[in-house]
N, CA, C and O of each residue as an XYZ file, in Angstrom:
320
protein
N       0.845     -1.184      0.000
C       0.000      0.000      0.000
C       0.890      1.247      0.000
O       1.778      1.394      0.839
N       0.636      2.117     -0.938
C       1.423      3.339     -1.054
C       1.091      4.301      0.090
O      -0.054      4.382      0.537
N       2.098      5.016      0.549
C       1.872      6.042      1.551
C       1.233      7.246      0.881
O       1.404      7.463     -0.319
N       0.500      8.023      1.657
C      -0.209      9.182      1.121
C       0.261     10.445      1.825
O       0.398     10.478      3.047
N       0.502     11.478      1.037
C       0.831     12.804      1.551
C      -0.260     13.752      1.073
O      -0.373     14.018     -0.124
N      -1.057     14.260      1.996
C      -2.157     15.165      1.675
C      -1.682     16.595      1.875
O      -1.429     17.026      3.000
N      -1.563     17.327      0.772
C      -1.059     18.695      0.827
C      -2.167     19.734      0.978
O      -1.880     20.929      1.034
N      -3.407     19.310      1.044
C      -4.501     20.268      1.034
C      -4.466     21.246      2.205
O      -5.075     22.313      2.128
N      -3.772     20.907      3.281
C      -3.659     21.819      4.415
C      -2.385     22.671      4.347
O      -2.172     23.532      5.200
N      -1.542     22.436      3.340
C      -0.291     23.190      3.214
C      -0.555     24.595      2.697
O      -1.553     24.865      2.030
N       0.362     25.462      3.024
C       0.327     26.831      2.525
C       0.650     26.799      1.031
O       1.504     26.026      0.598
N      -0.028     27.635      0.242
C       0.254     27.662     -1.199
C       1.362     28.642     -1.538
O       1.793     28.715     -2.689
N       1.826     29.395     -0.556
C       2.892     30.366     -0.788
C       4.251     29.704     -0.550
O       4.342     28.534     -0.178
N       5.287     30.485     -0.774
C       6.632     30.012     -0.431
C       6.789     30.131      1.071
O       6.352     31.118      1.663
N       7.384     29.176      1.671
C       7.593     29.205      3.114
C       7.791     27.806      3.638
O       7.870     26.847      2.871
N       7.871     27.694      4.937
C       8.195     26.404      5.542
C       7.090     25.369      5.383
O       7.348     24.174      5.528
N       5.863     25.798      5.086
C       4.785     24.822      4.888
C       4.334     24.768      3.425
O       3.225     24.323      3.130
N       5.188     25.218      2.524
C       4.855     25.156      1.104
C       4.823     23.698      0.640
O       5.460     22.844      1.257
N       4.097     23.404     -0.427
C       4.055     22.034     -0.921
C       5.440     21.437     -1.200
O       5.686     20.281     -0.856
N       6.334     22.195     -1.808
C       7.658     21.668     -2.144
C       8.428     21.260     -0.890
O       9.029     20.187     -0.853
N       8.412     22.104      0.128
C       9.137     21.763      1.356
C       8.443     20.642      2.125
O       9.107     19.827      2.765
N       7.131     20.598      2.066
C       6.395     19.515      2.713
C       6.765     18.174      2.077
O       6.968     17.184      2.779
N       6.849     18.147      0.751
C       7.237     16.918      0.043
C       8.675     16.530      0.409
O       8.956     15.355      0.647
N       9.585     17.511      0.454
C      10.978     17.215      0.790
C      11.083     16.628      2.200
O      11.799     15.648      2.409
N      10.375     17.219      3.166
C      10.406     16.696      4.539
C       9.847     15.274      4.584
O      10.388     14.408      5.272
N       8.758     15.040      3.844
C       8.164     13.704      3.791
C       9.173     12.711      3.223
O       9.344     11.622      3.770
N       9.831     13.069      2.149
C      10.821     12.218      1.486
C      11.964     11.893      2.450
O      12.399     10.745      2.537
N      12.445     12.899      3.168
C      13.537     12.677      4.116
C      13.103     11.818      5.296
O      13.870     10.972      5.757
N      11.898     12.018      5.787
C      11.458     11.261      6.966
C      11.017      9.838      6.627
O      11.240      8.920      7.416
N      10.397      9.646      5.472
C       9.853      8.334      5.093
C      10.813      7.512      4.246
O      10.637      6.303      4.099
N      11.819      8.157      3.694
C      12.784      7.447      2.869
C      12.347      7.343      1.415
O      11.225      7.702      1.059
N      13.238      6.855      0.598
C      12.978      6.758     -0.827
C      12.709      5.337     -1.266
O      12.372      4.465     -0.464
N      12.866      5.126     -2.568
C      12.628      3.841     -3.202
C      11.201      3.369     -2.970
O      10.960      2.210     -2.631
N      10.254      4.295     -3.162
C       8.848      3.958     -2.972
C       7.959      4.880     -3.808
O       8.355      5.970     -4.220
N       6.744      4.391     -4.036
C       5.726      5.205     -4.686
C       4.860      5.828     -3.614
O       4.507      5.177     -2.630
N       4.517      7.101     -3.807
C       3.737      7.855     -2.829
C       2.586      8.534     -3.563
O       2.760      9.042     -4.670
N       1.406      8.540     -2.939
C       0.288      9.318     -3.455
C       0.361     10.702     -2.836
O       0.463     10.836     -1.617
N       0.309     11.733     -3.674
C       0.311     13.109     -3.197
C      -1.003     13.742     -3.632
O      -1.319     13.776     -4.821
N      -1.765     14.241     -2.670
C      -3.045     14.888     -2.944
C      -2.835     16.390     -2.887
O      -2.333     16.917     -1.894
N      -3.224     17.088     -3.967
C      -3.039     18.532     -4.044
C      -4.294     19.191     -4.597
O      -5.006     18.612     -5.417
N      -4.550     20.399     -4.142
C      -5.653     21.192     -4.672
C      -5.257     21.679     -6.060
O      -4.103     22.040     -6.289
N      -6.204     21.688     -6.976
C      -5.938     22.197     -8.321
C      -5.503     23.654     -8.241
O      -5.929     24.398     -7.358
N      -4.661     24.038     -9.163
C      -4.183     25.412     -9.203
C      -2.746     25.504     -8.734
O      -1.891     24.721     -9.149
N      -2.488     26.471     -7.862
C      -1.122     26.753     -7.412
C      -0.480     25.541     -6.753
O       0.683     25.235     -7.017
N      -1.224     24.851     -5.899
C      -0.651     23.693     -5.190
C      -0.228     22.604     -6.168
O       0.880     22.078     -6.071
N      -1.105     22.265     -7.109
C      -0.776     21.235     -8.100
C       0.396     21.685     -8.971
O       1.266     20.882     -9.309
N       0.418     22.960     -9.329
C       1.534     23.487    -10.117
C       2.850     23.322     -9.367
O       3.872     22.983     -9.963
N       2.820     23.565     -8.050
C       4.040     23.441     -7.257
C       4.512     21.985     -7.173
O       5.715     21.724     -7.179
N       3.574     21.043     -7.097
C       3.951     19.624     -7.092
C       4.651     19.288     -8.406
O       5.692     18.630     -8.410
N       4.080     19.740     -9.515
C       4.665     19.427    -10.823
C       6.010     20.113    -11.019
O       6.928     19.520    -11.586
N       6.140     21.362    -10.553
C       7.427     22.062    -10.673
C       8.491     21.389     -9.808
O       9.644     21.265    -10.222
N       8.097     20.948     -8.590
C       9.044     20.267     -7.713
C       9.516     18.970     -8.367
O      10.712     18.678     -8.381
N       8.579     18.194     -8.905
C       8.936     16.922     -9.545
C       9.863     17.164    -10.737
O      10.808     16.406    -10.954
N       9.596     18.205    -11.498
C      10.458     18.529    -12.641
C      11.857     18.921    -12.163
O      12.856     18.512    -12.755
N      11.927     19.715    -11.088
C      13.222     20.142    -10.556
C      14.011     18.963     -9.989
O      15.242     18.977    -10.011
N      13.317     17.944     -9.481
C      13.965     16.789     -8.865
C      14.128     15.615     -9.835
O      14.560     14.533     -9.436
N      13.787     15.825    -11.083
C      13.860     14.759    -12.077
C      15.263     14.174    -12.183
O      15.425     12.964    -12.340
N      16.280     15.037    -12.097
C      17.658     14.537    -12.197
C      18.062     13.702    -10.987
O      19.072     13.001    -11.034
N      17.292     13.765     -9.908
C      17.524     12.922     -8.725
C      16.768     11.597     -8.830
O      16.956     10.707     -8.000
N      15.909     11.465     -9.854
C      15.174     10.225    -10.063
C      13.695     10.291     -9.723
O      12.992      9.286     -9.837
N      13.200     11.475     -9.301
C      11.772     11.624     -8.996
C      10.981     11.568    -10.301
O      11.361     12.177    -11.301
N       9.858     10.814    -10.270
C       9.007     10.689    -11.469
C       7.549     10.772    -11.057
O       7.140     10.161    -10.070
N       6.761     11.533    -11.816
C       5.309     11.481    -11.658
C       4.838     10.317    -12.518
O       4.967     10.347    -13.742
N       4.292      9.299    -11.875
C       3.862      8.093    -12.586
C       2.448      8.232    -13.135
O       2.131      7.701    -14.200
N       1.594      8.954    -12.396
C       0.230      9.179    -12.875
C      -0.343     10.400    -12.192
O       0.138     10.838    -11.147
N      -1.396     10.946    -12.813
C      -2.096     12.105    -12.271
C      -3.586     11.860    -12.482
O      -4.039     11.689    -13.614
N      -4.340     11.844    -11.396
C      -5.762     11.531    -11.452
C      -6.558     12.764    -11.027
O      -6.328     13.313     -9.950
N      -7.495     13.199    -11.877
C      -8.340     14.358    -11.599
C      -9.546     13.919    -10.780
O     -10.314     13.058    -11.211
N      -9.712     14.507     -9.606
C     -10.812     14.156     -8.704
C     -11.645     15.391     -8.380
O     -11.938     15.647     -7.212
N     -12.027     16.154     -9.392
C     -12.844     17.346     -9.168
C     -12.008     18.535     -8.749
O     -11.363     19.167     -9.586
N     -12.011     18.851     -7.444
C     -11.264     20.009     -6.946
C      -9.840     19.661     -6.531
O      -9.094     20.533     -6.086
N      -9.459     18.404     -6.671
C      -8.109     17.983     -6.283
C      -7.503     17.073     -7.336
O      -8.207     16.494     -8.163
N      -6.196     16.961     -7.287
C      -5.455     16.040     -8.146
C      -4.707     15.063     -7.251
O      -4.151     15.447     -6.221
N      -4.700     13.809     -7.650
C      -3.951     12.785     -6.920
C      -2.823     12.308     -7.821
O      -3.048     11.728     -8.884
N      -1.606     12.568     -7.367
C      -0.414     12.173     -8.097
C       0.126     10.887     -7.500
O       0.106     10.700     -6.283
N       0.599     10.016     -8.346
C       1.391      8.881     -7.886
C       2.826      9.229     -8.297
O       3.135      9.367     -9.481
N       3.683      9.366     -7.298
C       5.046      9.845     -7.523
C       6.035      8.808     -7.025
O       5.860      8.246     -5.944
N       7.070      8.556     -7.803
C       8.150      7.679     -7.362
C       9.243      8.544     -6.731
O       9.781      9.454     -7.362
N       9.553      8.237     -5.479
C      10.657      8.890     -4.769
C      11.815      7.905     -4.701
O      11.694      6.860     -4.061
N      12.933      8.215     -5.347
C      14.071      7.291     -5.363
C      14.751      7.146     -4.007
O      15.721      6.400     -3.879
């Protein structure tokens, strides 16, 4: 069963609770070599998830799938 990271309570701005930093903390605390479901609100939050994944692509991060669930998007992401 994949672990889930729900970003809907994260701040959409830059800061310590931004989606990108929340994902990084999750990755560091939970470890890599796994698939993770990331839930994000459409718009700025989802954009930040995609930008983070693109920036981390050279580290091996991959968005495996993106599922539209109305007001939210559910990403399946591989964390190396």
